[in-house]
C-alpha angles and dihedrals in degrees: 000000000000120000105250090212090061089055093046093049095044113013091171089072091063094039090055093044093052091046091051091047090050091240127138113269106249095160097112092042091051093049091047093051091046090050090052089050092051090047091055091048089052092049091049092049092050091048091052091048090051090049091053092051092047090048090055091048090048091053091049091050090052091051089051091044089231099164095183093053091043091055093047095047092045091057092047092049091050092051091046091049090060092045092052092048091052092047091050090054090046090049093055092048092047093047092051091049092050095045094044089059095041091052090060094057111105125221119279110256120239115255088243093065116103112248114235147122100251147339091311088076095053114120124227108224100181145345123222123196131005120262111248119250110227124207087217134043107277117231129223118254096253092056091046093048095047093047089051089051090236102105127055124179098164096059091044090054090054092064104025108020128237125341096039131106143193116224120194140195116327094015089058089050091047091051091052091044091055092050094048091046090053094047092050091049094048092047088057087051092057104266118137114222115235132192104218140191113265092201118056140177125253094259090064092050089048091050095060095038105256091115140095097001102045105037092128089065092059136080109234125200127223090256094056097258126121139231108237116255087202137355086251087087096055096038099046092047094055088100097038110157093000136123114226130200115252091229089060091063136135097044113191122192136168137191138184110216146148111259127207127206131167091212090220110190094020097103109146094014119116093340093164127060131006101300095103114024134162089227124035141143129247141173106226129202123203129179129188114198147158115268091256092055101047102085093050090044090054091058091045094050092049090050090052090055090046091053090063091058094041093054090048091051094238117151112233145159133221115228130186110217123236123239090258095052104041124103127267096253098037128107092184132358135195117198122201111210119196124209115251110191092192089062094031091226145086116263130191115265100161140021119196114191136186111209102178109202094329096104094031091059090052091047095038090230112160143163133216108252106220094207099048097026086222131125110249133177117266123228120242132206132183136184144165110254077199142314101250097204093052091045088054088053091049093050092048094050099040095044098041118129130212093257090056096257123127123230113220115233113249092242091059099044094087088056090052095052090258095307111155105183138034110217132179 
């Protein structure tokens, strides 16, 4: 959430941000609604002060047994009572109107982000690894998995609908091996593993920015709770409405969870295979820092995600997202895109985002600044470390062999009891 005082003091900042994000400019509307809200608060405060004065005068008149004054003040107090009640209702309505609009305002992009309408303006910062040249035409993961008899989309669709899959045998083991490998690596890099709730209340979704703007992307239960779209929600909200000690920061946590997304608006995109599923698994990284730590932490977090791909021998590239492609809560985002030979292209496997105080302000998560002795908002960061399902795809396609088998990367063999190849 953006600080309204920042917008009031320098509205051009928001105007520029919305223009760069290709969003309608609601700056003037927001400031006007906020001004109306403050005006109502001022009227209500004045009315309450007047009521207090009249109440004192009324008490004095009763002590003096001044019947005429008592009658006059009684009528004024009664009129004022109705006015205050109306103003209180007006205040609530005005506050809701102001907040409803404020909650739709995305984070202000960092000046370092490329300006553009969509992903075509993203900037490649580096490439790591060289895509393997096959002496045969490489297959996509879904064809490989089905030919091995270890992946079944048709049977999954019978019981769950589209965008679901059954995995069997060695592919199940490989998926777990990948997750355990990532968790072990991140633990060495200072992240504490957390077992998190998979179902959360609306305040948690609001805190990380999924609500109210992106409710259609979520799976909602019959009791008005939500399945998490990513462990970012559960991890970042651990300290919701708390004040942390500065010496505790940065806090680094990780979790391996199923994730659930409705994929609203993705009709026709990646309809085959496991690239875009309603249910998938991911190892998530979250950091909570002071403002002075967050930029360095962003680079560190992204490097931790890159290390996963490097140790698995998967070619990838780091991309900085443009203002038109970055997420709602993000100030700056790096995407890691892994090479998929079956598709002959790089595809996203991790997003690492720096959110400054945007989420913290929504969660009311602060820390005690030792220099100022004031409570200030923390900065939050989140990243995929990495998407396990997509990493499974990348391993299958990059390590496929001409006979349809899949070689197991050296780094994963200890997690597969020394197994080196997945055969039919």
